[in-house]
N, C-alpha and C positions, 0 to 999 in steps of 0.2 A: 443564598441566591440571589437576594436583591441588594445584600451588600458588594458583592464582588460585581451586579450590574452597576452599581451607584459606582463604583471603583473604576469602570473601564469607561463610564458617562463623561467622569472629571479628566481622565485622559483622552478621550476623543478629539480634542480641538488641536494633539500635537502628534495625532496617528499620522504622519506625512510619511507615508510607505515609499513614495519615490525615494526615500535618504537610503532605502534597502538594494534600490532597483532602479536603472534609468527608466522612466515611462509607467511605473507601476502604481496604479492608483486602487486605495480600498473599495470594496463595493459593501453588499448588505451582506452581515454576518451574523451569528444568533449562538449562545452558548445555553446547554440545557443539563440538566441533570434526570431522574428517573420520570417526573413527574414536570416539570417545568421547563418551558421555553422562553428566554431572553431574546427577544429580538431589533437589530441596530439595522440602521440604514437602509429598510426598504420601504414600498411604496404601503405598504400595510401598516406602517407606523403612524402614517396620515398625518403628519407633523409633532409627532411625538417626541421626545428625545428615544427613545424604546420602549417598546409593549410586552408584556408578557400572555402567554400563550398555554394552553394545556400540551403537552407533549405527545408524538404522534409515531405510529411505525415509521414515519418519513423519517426522523432524526436518529440515525445509528451511524455510530462510531464517531470519527475527526475525519471529514472529507469536505466537499461541498454538493449541494444540492440544487436542484429548481424548487424553489418553493415557491409556491405560486405563479410562477413561469420567470423567476427573477433564480440566476444563480447567485447561490449564498452558503456562503462558510459558516460549517459547524462544529463544534467545539465540545464534545460532552468533558465536563468538567470532573466526573469521577474519578476521570483517570489520573488526574495533578493535584499537586500537595500545595504549588504557588503560584500567588498571581503571574511572575515573573512567566512560570511555564504558558499558563494559561493564553497570558498576551502572547506570548513567541508563537503557537499555535494557531493562534486568529492569522495571523500576518501570514504561515505559514498555509494554512486553504485559503484565506484571501490570497493568495496568489495561484492557487488552481482556478478561480475565478477568472482571475486575469488572465491566465494564459486559454480559458474558457474563451474569453473574448478575443484573442486574437486568433481564434481558429484552431489552436492546437491538433495537429493531429499525428503526431512523432510517439504514439502510444503502443506499449509492449504486447506480447500475446500472451496474454496472463496465465495458460496452461505449462506454457515454457518453466518459468522458475520452481513451482512445484515439483516438477518433474525433474530437475537438474540433477545429471548421472553425475554417481558417486566412481568418477574415473580421477586414476592415481595422478595421471598426468597434467589433467584439466586442474586439480585442485595443487599439487606442487607449483606450477605455474603461477595460478592465481594468489597465492600467499605472498609468493617474491615480489610479485606485481603489485601487490598491494601497499609492501614495506616500502617500494621503492617511489610508489607515489606519495608517499605519508613524507618520506628524506626531502622528495624534491621541494615540496613546499616549508617543510620546515628549514630546509638549506636556501631559499630562495630564489625555487626555480634554476637550479643546477643542471647546466647544461649537459652536464653527462649523466646526471639522473633522468633526465627528462626524456634522451634517446633510449636509455635503459626502459622506463616504462610503456613508450612506445613500441621498443623492440618485442616487449615482452607481450603488449595486447594486440597486438598483428598475428606474434605464433599464436596464440590463444582462437586469436580471430580465423586462421587459417585451420586449425586444427578441427575446430566447434562453434563452426558459423553459426548455427543459429542459439545455439545458448549465448554466446557472445554479444551476438545483436539483441538477445534481450537483457541482459546488463548495459547495454549501449542506451537502451531506449528507455529504462527504467530511471538511470542516470538521467537523462535531457528531460525527464519529467518532475523526478523527484530531487536531481541534485540542485536546481535553481531555491526550490523553495524550503530545501535545508539550508541554501544561502542565506535569504532573506529571516529564517527563522533567528540562523546563527547571529545573524548581524542583530535582528530585534532583540534576541537575548542577552549578548553580548551590552548593548547600548542600556537599558533598563537594571540589570542586576550587576553590570559593572564589575563583571568576575576575569580576572585574569585565568581562569581556568576554564571557559565555558569552551573553548576548543578542545579540552582533553574529551569532555560529554561526547563527543562526537569523532572522534579519535579512537576510540573502543567503538565506533562500527565497524570501524576501517580496518584496525589491527588486530582484532579478538579473532583468533583463525578456526577457532570450533564454532564460534557464534554465526560467523560472515559465512559458515559452510551449511548449517543448522538451517539459518535464516538469511538464504539469499537473497529474497527481495530485498527485506532491510538493510542487507551488509551492501545494497547498492547505492543507498541513503549517501552514508557517508562519503564512497568511492567518488560520487556524484557532487559533496559539499566541494571534495579535495580538488577536484578538477575545477571547481567555479574559482577557487583560492587560486589556482595555479594561473589561471585566466588572468583573474585581477592582476597576476603577477608581470605576465607578458605582454597586455595588451590594455589601451583603455577605450572607454566607451564601447566594449566589446558586448554590451548587455542586449542593448536593441540590435544588434546589426545580428545576434542570436535567435532570439523571439522570432524574428522574420525571413529564418532560415529554414533550407529545409535538410540540413546535415544535422545526425544527432551531435551529443554534447562532445563528445568524443571524438568524433571527427572535424567538429568546428576546430577543436583545440589543435589538432593536428594538422589545419588547415592553414593556421596561424603560427606555426613555426615550421616554416622553409626549409629552414637550415637543420633539418633532421639527419642523422648522420646511423648507418645503422651499426646499432652494437651488439657486441657479441652476448649468448645467455648463457651464464653461469648460473645452474640449479643449485642450492646449498643442500647439505646433509640431513634433511629431514624427513626420512623416509619414514620410522616412527611415527612422527607425529600427522603425515598426511595416513596412513594407515588408523591410527586413531581416530582423526576426525572420520573417514570412511566408514568405521563400525558406527559413531556415532549420527549420521548419516541415515542409515539405514536401523538402528535401532529406533530411531527416531519415529519414522513411517510404521515400522512395526508396533510400537506401544501408542501411536496415534488411533489404529485402526483397529488395535485389541480393546483401546480404553471405548471406542465406541459399540465393537461386540460385547463388551461386559456391563453397558449401560443399562440402568434398572427403568421398568417402564411399560407400557404397551405398544409394542414394534409395528408402527401403519408403514406400510407399502403400497406406492402409487405407481402403479406401471401405466405407459400411456405415453403421448406426445409432449413432452414437457420441455420449457423452453428454461434456460438460465435467464434471469432477468436484474441481478445485483447481488454480488458477494462480495466477503472481502479477503484482498487477494494474501493478506500478511496472515492469514489463518484458513487457508489453501493448501489440503495435503493431496499431492496425486498419485498414485501407484497404478499402474497398467489402465483399465480402461475403467477405476474406481479413484471418483473422489469426494475427499472428507472437509465439508464446508465446518469448521469446529465454531466459528460463533454466530452465524446466520446464513441466509439463504433467501433471497426474491426469487418466485419462478413466478411464467404464466403458462397457464394452460387457457387456450384459446382467447379469449378478450378478457378473460378475468387476469387479476394478479394477486397471491397471496404471499405472506411474509410468513417466514416459519425460524425460527430460533435453535440455533445448534445446539450439540450438534448434527448435522446431516448428510449423509451417504447417498452418493449418486453413483447412477453407472453409465454409460455411454459406450459408441460404439468410435468415432473417430475425434468426436469435436466434444470437447466437455461441456460444451455451450448447452449440447442438444441431449435432455438427459433422457432416456428410457425407461427406467427405474430409481425411485427414492426410498430411502427409508428415513422413518426419524421416529425416536420412543418420544410418546405420550405419557404426561402423568396423570391424565383421568383418563375414564373411557368415555370416546364419541358418541354421539345421538346421531339416531334415525331422523331425519328430519320425514322422510320420504322413505319408499321402498329401494328407492336407486340412490338416493342422497345422504351423506355422511357428515354432521355437521359437527367440525371441530373447534372450542371454543380457543380464542385467539389467534386460529388460522381463518376458516372461513367454512364455505360447503364446497363438498367435492362429488362430482355426481359419475354414477358407473357403474358395472356390477360390483357386489360388496359379498366377499366372504368373509365373517366374523364366528363364523362355527370355533375358531380356536379365539376366547378372550383376550387371550394374551399377544396375537399376532393375529393383526387383521387387513386384507389385503384387498385392493380395489384396482379394477380392472378402467382405467377411464374411459368416455366415451367419449 
């Protein structure tokens, strides 16, 4: 950890993020592992190049957080094998803090992606659209291909407005972040194959429908690459626009001509993907139900306070958080390691029932309080007559 921190420290003088995106300046960031956090460019450093502090539950995944009220990009180095990958992720997550500093508000409704419908027409159009987008970039913003891409996206938007609006907004937030990540990786790695890594996010038809949110990172990146080809100095205008990335791109192509849509003969491929999407959800929920341990069920008024949208599966009125879930009960917040299953009515953020499996039996700290190691204390009516399935009706 310290060796990596020193390597980052050596590169700090050359970390000029504006070369990746107009107006983009770095801010506080941190790398961490299971035990330790190395913090850079933060007021808490108090003049030091960086400081080392113990890891807390606030450091989860690769994202940005408000650490002591300061937007701070964080990267979990356990996910990556190389310095190049870690550096490019620092750039990526730092871009999210930059978006925050500008008051970014074009965020997606995260309940839609995990509930993406296994619809034949939607998937067939989407596969073709993504291939056309790739070809348009690789062929230097070919006018016919641009028209075909717009025609396909607009047709999907007409037929499936909520779903495609979700994609547009994920692209808006994550596409530019992947664009600067790609620029950083290409610079530091000097690899001609850097784009191939991101192309797979766009062109792998099965993966792009089993992992909908992740697939929008690739299409968002390629939209940014298209914008680089057709417009100059577009980045600052986009950051101060109210348009999502797709409609910003479309606005900069006023000579658009409606193109006919010719669907490929990929019926077998689409049907296979539909089966995979349905099986993925079935397997995820079955895996939760087969989990070993003591089942804890909380019932009451619970608010979701933080989750990983990349590891969220929604089916009907059930949401499975495979990684972690932060919840709020009254004025108290709790962090729960996944998997966690929740039940809800209309809004998956408003939880009626929560289920999680515990490795060790909880302890009653009083008659109506249950102390769970690593989570905290829950108060309410406790039914623990069945030692393998404990239920708490929250006060």
